[in-house]
OpenMM code with the backbone's topology and positions (N, CA, C; nanometers):
from openmm import Vec3, app, unit

residues = "MET GLU ARG VAL ILE VAL LEU GLY LEU GLY ASN ILE LEU TYR GLY ASP GLU GLY PHE GLY VAL ARG LEU ALA GLN ARG LEU TYR ALA GLY TRP ASN PHE PRO PRO GLY VAL ARG VAL VAL ASP GLY GLY THR GLN GLY GLN THR LEU LEU THR PHE VAL GLU GLU ALA ASP ARG LEU LEU VAL LEU ASP ALA VAL ASP PHE GLY LEU ALA PRO GLY GLU LEU MET LEU ARG GLU GLY VAL PRO ALA HIS ILE THR ALA ARG LYS LEU GLY PRO HIS GLN ASN SER PHE SER GLU VAL MET GLY TYR ALA ALA LEU ARG GLY THR GLN PRO GLN CYS CYS ALA LEU LEU GLY VAL GLN PRO ALA ALA MET THR LEU GLY ALA PRO PHE SER PRO GLN VAL ALA ARG CYS PHE GLU ALA ALA ALA HIS ALA ALA LEU ASP LEU LEU ARG ARG TRP GLY VAL LYS ALA ASP ALA ARG ALA LYS ILE ARG HIS LEU SER ALA PRO ALA LEU ASN ALA LEU GLY GLN CYS PRO GLU PRO".split()
positions = [
    Vec3(9.0810, 9.8650, 10.1747),
    Vec3(9.2234, 9.8414, 10.1724),
    Vec3(9.2793, 9.8824, 10.0361),
    Vec3(9.3867, 9.9592, 10.0378),
    Vec3(9.4517, 9.9991, 9.9134),
    Vec3(9.5209, 9.8797, 9.8490),
    Vec3(9.5137, 9.8769, 9.7170),
    Vec3(9.5832, 9.7723, 9.6414),
    Vec3(9.7108, 9.8326, 9.5841),
    Vec3(9.8229, 9.7708, 9.6184),
    Vec3(9.9537, 9.8175, 9.5733),
    Vec3(10.0136, 9.7106, 9.4827),
    Vec3(10.0583, 9.7535, 9.3655),
    Vec3(10.1258, 9.6642, 9.2717),
    Vec3(10.2686, 9.7140, 9.2546),
    Vec3(10.3641, 9.6245, 9.2741),
    Vec3(10.5050, 9.6497, 9.2441),
    Vec3(10.5313, 9.5722, 9.1160),
    Vec3(10.5605, 9.6436, 9.0077),
    Vec3(10.5672, 9.5842, 8.8752),
    Vec3(10.7072, 9.5954, 8.8165),
    Vec3(10.7752, 9.4816, 8.8045),
    Vec3(10.9084, 9.4781, 8.7444),
    Vec3(10.8985, 9.4573, 8.5948),
    Vec3(10.9629, 9.5457, 8.5180),
    Vec3(10.9621, 9.5360, 8.3717),
    Vec3(11.1019, 9.5072, 8.3203),
    Vec3(11.1097, 9.4423, 8.2050),
    Vec3(11.2379, 9.4210, 8.1403),
    Vec3(11.2558, 9.2807, 8.0883),
    Vec3(11.3700, 9.2607, 8.0250),
    Vec3(11.4047, 9.1323, 7.9651),
    Vec3(11.5338, 9.0823, 8.0278),
    Vec3(11.5252, 8.9771, 8.1075),
    Vec3(11.6412, 8.9262, 8.1816),
    Vec3(11.7480, 8.8663, 8.0910),
    Vec3(11.7191, 8.8485, 7.9642),
    Vec3(11.8180, 8.7932, 7.8712),
    Vec3(11.9181, 8.8977, 7.8241),
    Vec3(11.8925, 9.0256, 7.8529),
    Vec3(11.9753, 9.1340, 7.8014),
    Vec3(12.0404, 9.2176, 7.9111),
    Vec3(12.1150, 9.1548, 7.9998),
    Vec3(12.1930, 9.2278, 8.0990),
    Vec3(12.1120, 9.3271, 8.1795),
    Vec3(12.1523, 9.4532, 8.1735),
    Vec3(12.0897, 9.5583, 8.2549),
    Vec3(11.9414, 9.5767, 8.2237),
    Vec3(11.8971, 9.5368, 8.1045),
    Vec3(11.7559, 9.5475, 8.0672),
    Vec3(11.6674, 9.4668, 8.1617),
    Vec3(11.7233, 9.3659, 8.2286),
    Vec3(11.6465, 9.2835, 8.3214),
    Vec3(11.6363, 9.3397, 8.4617),
    Vec3(11.6869, 9.4598, 8.4842),
    Vec3(11.6899, 9.5197, 8.6182),
    Vec3(11.5550, 9.5174, 8.6885),
    Vec3(11.4488, 9.5627, 8.6232),
    Vec3(11.3176, 9.5717, 8.6881),
    Vec3(11.2639, 9.4367, 8.7301),
    Vec3(11.2782, 9.3377, 8.6438),
    Vec3(11.2310, 9.2028, 8.6754),
    Vec3(11.3135, 9.1436, 8.7895),
    Vec3(11.4455, 9.1574, 8.7810),
    Vec3(11.5322, 9.1021, 8.8865),
    Vec3(11.5069, 9.1700, 9.0207),
    Vec3(11.4791, 9.2996, 9.0196),
    Vec3(11.4501, 9.3700, 9.1443),
    Vec3(11.3163, 9.3228, 9.2016),
    Vec3(11.2170, 9.3037, 9.1171),
    Vec3(11.0881, 9.2499, 9.1642),
    Vec3(11.1082, 9.1103, 9.2230),
    Vec3(11.1910, 9.0290, 9.1582),
    Vec3(11.2197, 8.8955, 9.2100),
    Vec3(11.2863, 8.9032, 9.3473),
    Vec3(11.3793, 8.9971, 9.3622),
    Vec3(11.4496, 9.0131, 9.4904),
    Vec3(11.3524, 9.0530, 9.5996),
    Vec3(11.2640, 9.1472, 9.5705),
    Vec3(11.1661, 9.1910, 9.6699),
    Vec3(11.0742, 9.0757, 9.7090),
    Vec3(11.0258, 9.0020, 9.6104),
    Vec3(10.9381, 8.8873, 9.6369),
    Vec3(11.0102, 8.7812, 9.7198),
    Vec3(11.1355, 8.7548, 9.6849),
    Vec3(11.2116, 8.6488, 9.7523),
    Vec3(11.2503, 8.6856, 9.8952),
    Vec3(11.2745, 8.8130, 9.9206),
    Vec3(11.3328, 8.8523, 10.0485),
    Vec3(11.2403, 8.9153, 10.1508),
    Vec3(11.1181, 8.9510, 10.1107),
    Vec3(11.0292, 9.0202, 10.2039),
    Vec3(10.8879, 8.9641, 10.1963),
    Vec3(10.8207, 8.9697, 10.3099),
    Vec3(10.6779, 8.9385, 10.3171),
    Vec3(10.6020, 9.0700, 10.3115),
    Vec3(10.4993, 9.0733, 10.2303),
    Vec3(10.4173, 9.1930, 10.2163),
    Vec3(10.2774, 9.1648, 10.2688),
    Vec3(10.2095, 9.2661, 10.3183),
    Vec3(10.0743, 9.2459, 10.3706),
    Vec3(9.9747, 9.2177, 10.2577),
    Vec3(9.8561, 9.1691, 10.2950),
    Vec3(9.7514, 9.1497, 10.1942),
    Vec3(9.7259, 9.2812, 10.1207),
    Vec3(9.6950, 9.2710, 9.9934),
    Vec3(9.6702, 9.3908, 9.9135),
    Vec3(9.7923, 9.4380, 9.8382),
    Vec3(9.9091, 9.3764, 9.8645),
    Vec3(10.0322, 9.4126, 9.7945),
    Vec3(10.0748, 9.2942, 9.7086),
    Vec3(10.0946, 9.3199, 9.5793),
    Vec3(10.1399, 9.2157, 9.4874),
    Vec3(10.2688, 9.2606, 9.4214),
    Vec3(10.3663, 9.1704, 9.4167),
    Vec3(10.4902, 9.1936, 9.3439),
    Vec3(10.4801, 9.1108, 9.2164),
    Vec3(10.4911, 9.1787, 9.1022),
    Vec3(10.4626, 9.1151, 8.9732),
    Vec3(10.5836, 9.1229, 8.8805),
    Vec3(10.6184, 9.0105, 8.8205),
    Vec3(10.7174, 9.0059, 8.7133),
    Vec3(10.6422, 9.0360, 8.5847),
    Vec3(10.6500, 9.1601, 8.5408),
    Vec3(10.5798, 9.2007, 8.4197),
    Vec3(10.6570, 9.1718, 8.2929),
    Vec3(10.7863, 9.1431, 8.3077),
    Vec3(10.8688, 9.1092, 8.1919),
    Vec3(10.8504, 9.2077, 8.0789),
    Vec3(10.8159, 9.1549, 7.9622),
    Vec3(10.7934, 9.2364, 7.8431),
    Vec3(10.6511, 9.2124, 7.7909),
    Vec3(10.5575, 9.1954, 7.8819),
    Vec3(10.4223, 9.1536, 7.8449),
    Vec3(10.3402, 9.2579, 7.7698),
    Vec3(10.3776, 9.3829, 7.7753),
    Vec3(10.3054, 9.4841, 7.6982),
    Vec3(10.1623, 9.5045, 7.7436),
    Vec3(10.0689, 9.4966, 7.6496),
    Vec3(9.9294, 9.5311, 7.6750),
    Vec3(9.8638, 9.4480, 7.7837),
    Vec3(9.9111, 9.3263, 7.8070),
    Vec3(9.8504, 9.2436, 7.9117),
    Vec3(9.8721, 9.3015, 8.0506),
    Vec3(9.9631, 9.3970, 8.0622),
    Vec3(9.9892, 9.4596, 8.1922),
    Vec3(9.8774, 9.5558, 8.2329),
    Vec3(9.7880, 9.5880, 8.1408),
    Vec3(9.6772, 9.6790, 8.1722),
    Vec3(9.5964, 9.6275, 8.2914),
    Vec3(9.5800, 9.4977, 8.3021),
    Vec3(9.5058, 9.4394, 8.4142),
    Vec3(9.5675, 9.4796, 8.5471),
    Vec3(9.7000, 9.4718, 8.5570),
    Vec3(9.7680, 9.5071, 8.6823),
    Vec3(9.7597, 9.6570, 8.7091),
    Vec3(9.7766, 9.7369, 8.6045),
    Vec3(9.7696, 9.8823, 8.6204),
    Vec3(9.6307, 9.9226, 8.6699),
    Vec3(9.5265, 9.8663, 8.6094),
    Vec3(9.3906, 9.9027, 8.6484),
    Vec3(9.3533, 9.8498, 8.7860),
    Vec3(9.4187, 9.7451, 8.8305),
    Vec3(9.3922, 9.6876, 8.9620),
    Vec3(9.4528, 9.7720, 9.0752),
    Vec3(9.5557, 9.8484, 9.0434),
    Vec3(9.6340, 9.9179, 9.1453),
    Vec3(9.5730, 10.0510, 9.1877),
    Vec3(9.5736, 10.0741, 9.3191),
    Vec3(9.5510, 10.2089, 9.3707),
    Vec3(9.6838, 10.2845, 9.3695),
    Vec3(9.7899, 10.2090, 9.3993),
    Vec3(9.9266, 10.2614, 9.3953),
    Vec3(10.0109, 10.1646, 9.3129),
    Vec3(10.0909, 10.2206, 9.2214),
    Vec3(10.1715, 10.1403, 9.1302),
    Vec3(10.3166, 10.1843, 9.1381),
    Vec3(10.4051, 10.0902, 9.1684),
    Vec3(10.5489, 10.1151, 9.1662),
    Vec3(10.6068, 10.0341, 9.0513),
    Vec3(10.6605, 10.1036, 8.9518),
    Vec3(10.7206, 10.0406, 8.8349),
    Vec3(10.8717, 10.0382, 8.8545),
    Vec3(10.9312, 9.9209, 8.8311),
    Vec3(11.0755, 9.9020, 8.8402),
    Vec3(11.1265, 9.8731, 8.7000),
    Vec3(11.2305, 9.9471, 8.6548),
    Vec3(11.2732, 9.9290, 8.5158),
    Vec3(11.4117, 9.9886, 8.4939),
    Vec3(11.4747, 9.9452, 8.3843),
    Vec3(11.5962, 10.0096, 8.3332),
    Vec3(11.5490, 10.1139, 8.2333),
    Vec3(11.5886, 10.2385, 8.2546),
    Vec3(11.5373, 10.3485, 8.1735),
    Vec3(11.6511, 10.4432, 8.1390),
    Vec3(11.6518, 10.4908, 8.0156),
    Vec3(11.7531, 10.5872, 7.9740),
    Vec3(11.7092, 10.7272, 8.0158),
    Vec3(11.7596, 10.7693, 8.1313),
    Vec3(11.7334, 10.9048, 8.1809),
    Vec3(11.8434, 11.0019, 8.1359),
    Vec3(11.9469, 10.9492, 8.0682),
    Vec3(12.0601, 11.0323, 8.0305),
    Vec3(12.1547, 11.0561, 8.1467),
    Vec3(12.1539, 10.9666, 8.2453),
    Vec3(12.2387, 10.9790, 8.3645),
    Vec3(12.3635, 10.8919, 8.3500),
    Vec3(12.4459, 10.8924, 8.4519),
    Vec3(12.5621, 10.8038, 8.4548),
    Vec3(12.5136, 10.6594, 8.4726),
    Vec3(12.5778, 10.5635, 8.4062),
    Vec3(12.5372, 10.4231, 8.4215),
    Vec3(12.5337, 10.3804, 8.5683),
    Vec3(12.4257, 10.3119, 8.6047),
    Vec3(12.4098, 10.2645, 8.7421),
    Vec3(12.3420, 10.3644, 8.8338),
    Vec3(12.3150, 10.4847, 8.7855),
    Vec3(12.2496, 10.5846, 8.8703),
    Vec3(12.0999, 10.5555, 8.8785),
    Vec3(12.0471, 10.5646, 8.9995),
    Vec3(11.9049, 10.5401, 9.0235),
    Vec3(11.8268, 10.6700, 9.0129),
    Vec3(11.7015, 10.6576, 8.9678),
    Vec3(11.6122, 10.7729, 8.9594),
    Vec3(11.4747, 10.7285, 9.0092),
    Vec3(11.4188, 10.8049, 9.1004),
    Vec3(11.2829, 10.7804, 9.1473),
    Vec3(11.1972, 10.8973, 9.1017),
    Vec3(11.0943, 10.8657, 9.0238),
    Vec3(11.0002, 10.9683, 8.9792),
    Vec3(10.8627, 10.9287, 9.0290),
    Vec3(10.7982, 11.0230, 9.0935),
    Vec3(10.6642, 10.9988, 9.1446),
    Vec3(10.5649, 11.0823, 9.0664),
    Vec3(10.4459, 11.0275, 9.0470),
    Vec3(10.3414, 11.0961, 8.9727),
    Vec3(10.3078, 11.0206, 8.8460),
    Vec3(10.1887, 11.0382, 8.7971),
    Vec3(10.1438, 10.9714, 8.6752),
    Vec3(10.1572, 11.0703, 8.5612),
    Vec3(10.2024, 11.0304, 8.4482),
    Vec3(10.2596, 10.9034, 8.4065),
    Vec3(10.4116, 10.9134, 8.3978),
    Vec3(10.4807, 10.8904, 8.5051),
    Vec3(10.6263, 10.9057, 8.5115),
    Vec3(10.6986, 10.8281, 8.4032),
    Vec3(10.6535, 10.7100, 8.3717),
    Vec3(10.7264, 10.6238, 8.2791),
    Vec3(10.7323, 10.6804, 8.1382),
    Vec3(10.6355, 10.7604, 8.1012),
    Vec3(10.6295, 10.8118, 7.9648),
    Vec3(10.7402, 10.9141, 7.9388),
    Vec3(10.7943, 10.9759, 8.0411),
    Vec3(10.8912, 11.0828, 8.0217),
    Vec3(11.0317, 11.0330, 7.9913),
    Vec3(11.0587, 10.9052, 8.0072),
    Vec3(11.1920, 10.8526, 7.9821),
    Vec3(11.2069, 10.8133, 7.8352),
    Vec3(11.3328, 10.8112, 7.7865),
    Vec3(11.3584, 10.7679, 7.6502),
    Vec3(11.3466, 10.6168, 7.6400),
    Vec3(11.2936, 10.5703, 7.5290),
    Vec3(11.2672, 10.4287, 7.5060),
    Vec3(11.3988, 10.3509, 7.4915),
    Vec3(11.4109, 10.2385, 7.5637),
    Vec3(11.5265, 10.1503, 7.5502),
    Vec3(11.4905, 10.0217, 7.4786),
    Vec3(11.3736, 9.9715, 7.5040),
    Vec3(11.3331, 9.8437, 7.4460),
    Vec3(11.1863, 9.8481, 7.4106),
    Vec3(11.1398, 9.7452, 7.3430),
    Vec3(11.0009, 9.7461, 7.2967),
    Vec3(10.8986, 9.7471, 7.4088),
    Vec3(10.9316, 9.6949, 7.5287),
    Vec3(10.8330, 9.6919, 7.6359),
    Vec3(10.8016, 9.8310, 7.6876),
    Vec3(10.8960, 9.9248, 7.6793),
    Vec3(10.8705, 10.0579, 7.7330),
    Vec3(10.7641, 10.1304, 7.6522),
    Vec3(10.7718, 10.1209, 7.5217),
    Vec3(10.6703, 10.1847, 7.4392),
    Vec3(10.5331, 10.1277, 7.4720),
    Vec3(10.5234, 9.9963, 7.4786),
    Vec3(10.3933, 9.9367, 7.5053),
    Vec3(10.3475, 9.9659, 7.6484),
    Vec3(10.4394, 9.9790, 7.7436),
    Vec3(10.3958, 10.0122, 7.8787),
    Vec3(10.3460, 10.1559, 7.8854),
    Vec3(10.4092, 10.2443, 7.8111),
    Vec3(10.3586, 10.3816, 7.8032),
    Vec3(10.2179, 10.3813, 7.7459),
    Vec3(10.1955, 10.2974, 7.6460),
    Vec3(10.0616, 10.2850, 7.5896),
    Vec3(9.9640, 10.2293, 7.6928),
    Vec3(10.0080, 10.1332, 7.7718),
    Vec3(9.9237, 10.0767, 7.8784),
    Vec3(9.8801, 10.1878, 7.9735),
    Vec3(9.9749, 10.2703, 8.0148),
    Vec3(9.9410, 10.3812, 8.1042),
    Vec3(9.8439, 10.4779, 8.0355),
    Vec3(9.8646, 10.5007, 7.9061),
    Vec3(9.7741, 10.5875, 7.8312),
    Vec3(9.6327, 10.5299, 7.8232),
    Vec3(9.6232, 10.3985, 7.7990),
    Vec3(9.4911, 10.3346, 7.7949),
    Vec3(9.4213, 10.3464, 7.9298),
    Vec3(9.4941, 10.3228, 8.0360),
    Vec3(9.4336, 10.3328, 8.1692),
    Vec3(9.3833, 10.4754, 8.1936),
    Vec3(9.4613, 10.5749, 8.1515),
    Vec3(9.4188, 10.7142, 8.1683),
    Vec3(9.2927, 10.7426, 8.0865),
    Vec3(9.2895, 10.6943, 7.9632),
    Vec3(9.1710, 10.7151, 7.8785),
    Vec3(9.0474, 10.6486, 7.9368),
    Vec3(9.0666, 10.5338, 7.9990),
    Vec3(8.9543, 10.4598, 8.0572),
    Vec3(8.9181, 10.5095, 8.1972),
    Vec3(9.0007, 10.6014, 8.2513),
    Vec3(8.9755, 10.6520, 8.3861),
    Vec3(9.0067, 10.5499, 8.4944),
    Vec3(9.0959, 10.4566, 8.4644),
    Vec3(9.1283, 10.3490, 8.5592),
    Vec3(9.2735, 10.3508, 8.6027),
    Vec3(9.3437, 10.4606, 8.5803),
    Vec3(9.4837, 10.4677, 8.6197),
    Vec3(9.4950, 10.4704, 8.7725),
    Vec3(9.6088, 10.4257, 8.8240),
    Vec3(9.6281, 10.4282, 8.9702),
    Vec3(9.6203, 10.5706, 9.0242),
    Vec3(9.5782, 10.5817, 9.1506),
    Vec3(9.5755, 10.7129, 9.2160),
    Vec3(9.7161, 10.7682, 9.2304),
    Vec3(9.8111, 10.6776, 9.2479),
    Vec3(9.9494, 10.7164, 9.2732),
    Vec3(10.0401, 10.6219, 9.1950),
    Vec3(10.1377, 10.6785, 9.1265),
    Vec3(10.2294, 10.5981, 9.0468),
    Vec3(10.3707, 10.6492, 9.0677),
    Vec3(10.4665, 10.5564, 9.0714),
    Vec3(10.6066, 10.5938, 9.0823),
    Vec3(10.6886, 10.5005, 8.9943),
    Vec3(10.7996, 10.5525, 8.9451),
    Vec3(10.8948, 10.4759, 8.8660),
    Vec3(11.0284, 10.4789, 8.9366),
    Vec3(11.0821, 10.3624, 8.9672),
    Vec3(11.2190, 10.3503, 9.0174),
    Vec3(11.2989, 10.2883, 8.9042),
    Vec3(11.3856, 10.3687, 8.8456),
    Vec3(11.4632, 10.3231, 8.7314),
    Vec3(11.6116, 10.3330, 8.7556),
    Vec3(11.6852, 10.2569, 8.6764),
    Vec3(11.8300, 10.2627, 8.6792),
    Vec3(11.8765, 10.2959, 8.5380),
    Vec3(11.9820, 10.3751, 8.5297),
    Vec3(12.0437, 10.4032, 8.4008),
    Vec3(12.1294, 10.2829, 8.3637),
    Vec3(12.0951, 10.2127, 8.2550),
    Vec3(12.1719, 10.0939, 8.2180),
    Vec3(12.3064, 10.1307, 8.1570),
    Vec3(12.3991, 10.0379, 8.1675),
    Vec3(12.5299, 10.0555, 8.1045),
    Vec3(12.5432, 9.9638, 7.9840),
    Vec3(12.4895, 9.8411, 7.9945),
    Vec3(12.5049, 9.7439, 7.8862),
    Vec3(12.3821, 9.6551, 7.8783),
    Vec3(12.3365, 9.6333, 7.7573),
    Vec3(12.2216, 9.5449, 7.7363),
    Vec3(12.2586, 9.4472, 7.6251),
    Vec3(12.3416, 9.3515, 7.6613),
    Vec3(12.3930, 9.2537, 7.5669),
    Vec3(12.3288, 9.1191, 7.5934),
    Vec3(12.2883, 9.0521, 7.4878),
    Vec3(12.2250, 8.9218, 7.5009),
    Vec3(12.3138, 8.8260, 7.5795),
    Vec3(12.2571, 8.7653, 7.6821),
    Vec3(12.3264, 8.6659, 7.7628),
    Vec3(12.4219, 8.7217, 7.8666),
    Vec3(12.4312, 8.8525, 7.8771),
    Vec3(12.5252, 8.9137, 7.9714),
    Vec3(12.4625, 8.9294, 8.1096),
    Vec3(12.5447, 8.9260, 8.2138),
    Vec3(12.4947, 8.9596, 8.3478),
    Vec3(12.4813, 9.1114, 8.3592),
    Vec3(12.4386, 9.1566, 8.4766),
    Vec3(12.4357, 9.3006, 8.5008),
    Vec3(12.5749, 9.3591, 8.4788),
    Vec3(12.5781, 9.4835, 8.4329),
    Vec3(12.7046, 9.5571, 8.4273),
    Vec3(12.7503, 9.5815, 8.5713),
    Vec3(12.8788, 9.6058, 8.5929),
    Vec3(12.9256, 9.6351, 8.7296),
    Vec3(12.8534, 9.7551, 8.7918),
    Vec3(12.8222, 9.8562, 8.7110),
    Vec3(12.7563, 9.9754, 8.7641),
    Vec3(12.6165, 9.9425, 8.8173),
    Vec3(12.5409, 9.8626, 8.7436),
    Vec3(12.4054, 9.8278, 8.7865),
    Vec3(12.4113, 9.7281, 8.9020),
    Vec3(12.5040, 9.6347, 8.8991),
    Vec3(12.5184, 9.5395, 9.0102),
    Vec3(12.5481, 9.6132, 9.1411),
    Vec3(12.6315, 9.7183, 9.1346),
    Vec3(12.6667, 9.7934, 9.2562),
    Vec3(12.5478, 9.8672, 9.3165),
    Vec3(12.4522, 9.9084, 9.2346),
    Vec3(12.3397, 9.9870, 9.2873),
    Vec3(12.2196, 9.9003, 9.3223),
    Vec3(12.2293, 9.7687, 9.3034),
    Vec3(12.1134, 9.6817, 9.3176),
    Vec3(12.0554, 9.6835, 9.4587),
    Vec3(12.1380, 9.6729, 9.5607),
    Vec3(12.0880, 9.6748, 9.6986),
    Vec3(12.0285, 9.8109, 9.7330),
    Vec3(12.0903, 9.9178, 9.6855),
    Vec3(12.0352, 10.0515, 9.7090),
    Vec3(11.8976, 10.0640, 9.6429),
    Vec3(11.8804, 10.0015, 9.5266),
    Vec3(11.7513, 10.0046, 9.4586),
    Vec3(11.6453, 9.9309, 9.5400),
    Vec3(11.6821, 9.8151, 9.5958),
    Vec3(11.5871, 9.7404, 9.6798),
    Vec3(11.5448, 9.8243, 9.7994),
    Vec3(11.6404, 9.8908, 9.8624),
    Vec3(11.6083, 9.9745, 9.9786),
    Vec3(11.5258, 10.0963, 9.9386),
    Vec3(11.5529, 10.1533, 9.8207),
    Vec3(11.4734, 10.2672, 9.7734),
    Vec3(11.3285, 10.2251, 9.7492),
    Vec3(11.3090, 10.1066, 9.6913),
    Vec3(11.1726, 10.0568, 9.6691),
    Vec3(11.1020, 10.0344, 9.8019),
    Vec3(11.1703, 9.9720, 9.8971),
    Vec3(11.1098, 9.9462, 10.0283),
    Vec3(11.0809, 10.0763, 10.1027),
    Vec3(11.1693, 10.1744, 10.0899),
    Vec3(11.1457, 10.3050, 10.1532),
    Vec3(11.0213, 10.3729, 10.0965),
    Vec3(11.0060, 10.3683, 9.9643),
    Vec3(10.8867, 10.4279, 9.9028),
    Vec3(10.7618, 10.3543, 9.9488),
    Vec3(10.7666, 10.2222, 9.9521),
    Vec3(10.6508, 10.1454, 9.9982),
    Vec3(10.6165, 10.1806, 10.1430),
    Vec3(10.7172, 10.2007, 10.2272),
    Vec3(10.6920, 10.2427, 10.3665),
    Vec3(10.6216, 10.3779, 10.3696),
    Vec3(10.6656, 10.4705, 10.2848),
    Vec3(10.5992, 10.6019, 10.2781),
    Vec3(10.4543, 10.5874, 10.2346),
    Vec3(10.4263, 10.4842, 10.1566),
    Vec3(10.2892, 10.4573, 10.1132),
    Vec3(10.2106, 10.3795, 10.2185),
    Vec3(10.2737, 10.3500, 10.3317),
    Vec3(10.2046, 10.2789, 10.4383),
    Vec3(10.2141, 10.1278, 10.4313),
    Vec3(10.3027, 10.0762, 10.3466),
    Vec3(10.3211, 9.9317, 10.3317),
    Vec3(10.4355, 9.8878, 10.4220),
    Vec3(10.4040, 9.7938, 10.5112),
    Vec3(10.5067, 9.7400, 10.6007),
    Vec3(10.5503, 9.6047, 10.5458),
    Vec3(10.6750, 9.5982, 10.5016),
    Vec3(10.7323, 9.4731, 10.4514),
    Vec3(10.8274, 9.4184, 10.5565),
    Vec3(10.8149, 9.2909, 10.5845),
    Vec3(10.9020, 9.2256, 10.6811),
    Vec3(11.0027, 9.1376, 10.6079),
    Vec3(11.1302, 9.1504, 10.6465),
    Vec3(11.2323, 9.0656, 10.5860),
    Vec3(11.2036, 8.9202, 10.6206),
    Vec3(11.2179, 8.8340, 10.5237),
    Vec3(11.1957, 8.6913, 10.5444),
    Vec3(11.3183, 8.6307, 10.6123),
    Vec3(11.2951, 8.5394, 10.7044),
    Vec3(11.4054, 8.4692, 10.7703),
    Vec3(11.4761, 8.3788, 10.6701),
    Vec3(11.4005, 8.3242, 10.5766),
    Vec3(11.4570, 8.2373, 10.4740),
    Vec3(11.4092, 8.2884, 10.3384),
    Vec3(11.5005, 8.3003, 10.2438),
    Vec3(11.4667, 8.3489, 10.1100),
    Vec3(11.3629, 8.2569, 10.0465),
    Vec3(11.2584, 8.3151, 9.9908),
    Vec3(11.1547, 8.2400, 9.9194),
    Vec3(11.2035, 8.2211, 9.7763),
    Vec3(11.2062, 8.0964, 9.7322),
    Vec3(11.2536, 8.0698, 9.5975),
    Vec3(11.1389, 8.0653, 9.4990),
    Vec3(11.1696, 8.1015, 9.3779),
    Vec3(11.0731, 8.0950, 9.2706),
    Vec3(11.0543, 7.9492, 9.2303),
    Vec3(10.9526, 7.9217, 9.1512),
    Vec3(10.9170, 7.7829, 9.1220),
    Vec3(11.0167, 7.7097, 9.0340),
    Vec3(11.0703, 7.7709, 8.9324),
    Vec3(11.1608, 7.7015, 8.8411),
    Vec3(11.3041, 7.7108, 8.8926),
    Vec3(11.3761, 7.5988, 8.8998),
    Vec3(11.5143, 7.6023, 8.9482),
    Vec3(11.6009, 7.7043, 8.8746),
    Vec3(11.5811, 7.7185, 8.7442),
    Vec3(11.6604, 7.8160, 8.6687),
    Vec3(11.6334, 7.9578, 8.7149),
    Vec3(11.5112, 7.9851, 8.7612),
    Vec3(11.4778, 8.1183, 8.8089),
    Vec3(11.5230, 8.1398, 8.9529),
    Vec3(11.5362, 8.0312, 9.0276),
    Vec3(11.5816, 8.0438, 9.1660),
    Vec3(11.7223, 8.0984, 9.1735),
    Vec3(11.8060, 8.0637, 9.0778),
    Vec3(11.9423, 8.1158, 9.0742),
    Vec3(11.9334, 8.2546, 9.0134),
    Vec3(11.9171, 8.3536, 9.0962),
    Vec3(11.9006, 8.4912, 9.0470),
    Vec3(12.0320, 8.5380, 8.9865),
    Vec3(12.1028, 8.4472, 8.9202),
    Vec3(12.2377, 8.4634, 8.8715),
    Vec3(12.2782, 8.6004, 8.8251),
    Vec3(12.1870, 8.6776, 8.7714),
    Vec3(12.2267, 8.8065, 8.7193),
    Vec3(12.2205, 8.9165, 8.8245),
    Vec3(12.1741, 8.8866, 8.9421),
    Vec3(12.1706, 8.9896, 9.0448),
    Vec3(12.2436, 8.9381, 9.1678),
    Vec3(12.3064, 9.0286, 9.2402),
    Vec3(12.3799, 8.9874, 9.3600),
    Vec3(12.2868, 8.9267, 9.4635),
    Vec3(12.3359, 8.8311, 9.5366),
    Vec3(12.2587, 8.7704, 9.6445),
    Vec3(12.2438, 8.8706, 9.7587),
    Vec3(12.1339, 8.8613, 9.8371),
    Vec3(12.1152, 8.9544, 9.9494),
    Vec3(12.2152, 8.9266, 10.0603),
] * unit.nanometer
topology = app.Topology()
chain = topology.addChain("A")
for resn in residues:
    res = topology.addResidue(resn, chain)
    for name in ("N", "CA", "C"):
        topology.addAtom(name, app.Element.getBySymbol(name[0]), res)
């Protein structure tokens, strides 16, 4: 059985920078995935993410990335190491690029890797998503699910939203409700 990791990166305290984590939370909350598929809040963990990268046969990274596009525009890049080609926005991106580099050096990188990123508009401490990123959020969820379907992953929508453990995290306040 192939192991698929959906890895959300970012810092939810800085508006659009939290896009990857919030999208991973949305996927986890709204869909059931088959065994072998893990949705992970990678936050800004840096080198500790190597465990997840090395565990994956297929890796989908979700993040806010400066592609030089219009704010709120989505970009899907497939192939290893897609994440390294984007311009650095925050400290986690540099360390995640290093994580991918370590996995490549060790010969443990995923067979297949993709990056679903959004061009951020604002990354202000304590701010919600910018209007541009909020508008593309549902399209991003569908793009992630479409890619997973192409990879052979069947996700079923949950009849009832699964909440995260901490009440503060259950209020996905910075992302629109499904």
